[in-house]
C-alpha positions as CSV (number, residue, x, y, z in Angstrom):
1,M,0.1,0.4,0.0
2,N,1.4,3.6,-0.7
3,H,2.0,6.0,1.7
4,P,-0.1,9.0,1.9
5,D,2.6,10.9,1.7
6,R,4.2,9.3,-1.5
7,V,1.3,9.6,-3.9
8,L,1.1,12.9,-2.8
9,D,4.6,13.5,-3.7
10,A,3.9,11.7,-6.8
11,D,0.9,14.0,-7.8
12,R,2.8,17.0,-7.1
13,A,5.6,16.0,-9.2
14,A,3.6,15.2,-12.2
15,V,1.9,18.3,-11.6
16,I,5.1,20.7,-12.2
17,A,6.6,18.4,-14.3
18,E,2.8,19.5,-16.4
19,V,3.2,23.5,-15.6
20,E,6.9,23.0,-17.1
21,S,6.5,21.7,-20.4
22,S,3.8,23.8,-20.4
23,L,5.4,27.3,-19.1
24,D,5.2,28.3,-22.8
25,E,2.0,28.5,-23.7
26,L,0.4,29.7,-19.9
27,C,3.4,32.6,-20.3
28,A,1.9,33.8,-24.0
29,A,-2.1,33.2,-22.4
30,A,-1.2,36.3,-19.8
31,L,0.7,38.2,-22.3
32,S,-2.2,38.1,-24.0
33,I,-4.3,38.7,-21.5
34,W,-2.2,41.5,-20.2
35,E,-2.3,42.8,-23.5
36,H,-5.8,42.8,-23.6
37,P,-7.1,44.2,-20.4
38,E,-11.3,44.4,-19.4
39,L,-12.9,45.0,-16.8
40,C,-15.8,44.5,-14.4
41,Y,-17.8,41.4,-16.1
42,E,-16.2,42.0,-20.0
43,E,-13.5,39.6,-19.6
44,R,-14.2,38.3,-22.9
45,F,-11.4,37.6,-23.8
46,A,-9.4,36.5,-21.5
47,H,-12.7,33.8,-21.7
48,A,-13.0,33.1,-24.7
49,L,-8.8,32.4,-24.1
50,L,-8.9,30.3,-21.2
51,C,-11.1,28.0,-22.2
52,D,-10.1,27.3,-25.2
53,T,-6.7,26.8,-23.7
54,L,-8.9,24.5,-20.8
55,E,-10.5,22.6,-24.2
56,G,-7.2,22.2,-25.8
57,R,-5.4,20.4,-22.9
58,G,-8.4,17.6,-22.4
59,F,-10.5,20.3,-20.0
60,T,-14.7,20.0,-20.0
61,V,-15.0,23.5,-20.0
62,Q,-18.9,25.0,-19.1
63,R,-18.8,29.0,-20.2
64,A,-21.1,31.2,-19.0
65,A,-20.8,29.3,-15.6
66,C,-22.8,30.7,-12.6
67,G,-25.0,33.1,-14.3
68,L,-22.3,34.4,-15.5
69,D,-21.3,35.7,-19.0
70,T,-17.2,35.8,-18.1
71,A,-17.1,33.0,-15.9
72,F,-16.4,29.1,-16.3
73,V,-16.5,25.3,-14.2
74,A,-12.9,23.1,-16.1
75,D,-13.3,19.9,-15.2
76,L,-10.2,17.8,-16.1
77,P,-11.2,13.7,-17.2
78,A,-10.0,11.5,-14.7
79,P,-7.4,8.5,-17.5
80,D,-11.2,6.6,-17.0
81,G,-13.5,9.4,-18.6
82,E,-15.0,10.7,-15.5
83,P,-14.8,13.3,-14.3
84,T,-12.0,14.6,-11.3
85,G,-14.7,15.9,-9.4
86,A,-17.1,14.4,-6.7
87,G,-19.9,16.5,-7.6
88,P,-21.4,20.5,-7.7
89,S,-19.9,21.5,-4.3
90,S,-16.8,20.4,-5.5
91,R,-16.5,22.1,-8.5
92,S,-14.4,25.8,-8.7
93,C,-16.7,28.4,-11.0
94,A,-13.7,30.8,-12.1
95,S,-14.4,34.9,-13.0
96,T,-12.0,36.9,-14.4
97,T,-14.0,38.7,-11.4
98,R,-15.9,37.7,-8.9
99,C,-18.6,34.6,-8.9
100,P,-21.7,34.6,-6.4
101,R,-21.5,33.8,-2.9
102,S,-22.8,30.2,-4.1
103,A,-20.1,29.2,-5.2
104,T,-17.5,26.5,-3.0
105,H,-14.3,28.1,-4.7
106,V,-13.6,31.3,-6.6
107,G,-10.3,30.9,-9.3
108,T,-10.1,35.0,-10.6
109,T,-7.0,35.7,-13.4
């Protein structure tokens, strides 16, 4: 049986390797968003870019989530094809501004 710390270390190493291998794409996206400033729930360019990027990485993306045109929810399917989230309460709603208080976790860009 694997010790939980070893599993966590392996997961952490996999995440770090993925981020490092994607660094050029991530930096290009960040710079592109910086070059196209948008404010106050009008972040259409950033929304499209982030959703397209996540979809290109295999995520299932729900656009215009949480009742906001510029919010999204992204799920990365597990190797068996099932979403990795345990249900709506475990999902994060990311927006370039803020998501309603009903969301369990708010991500901002």
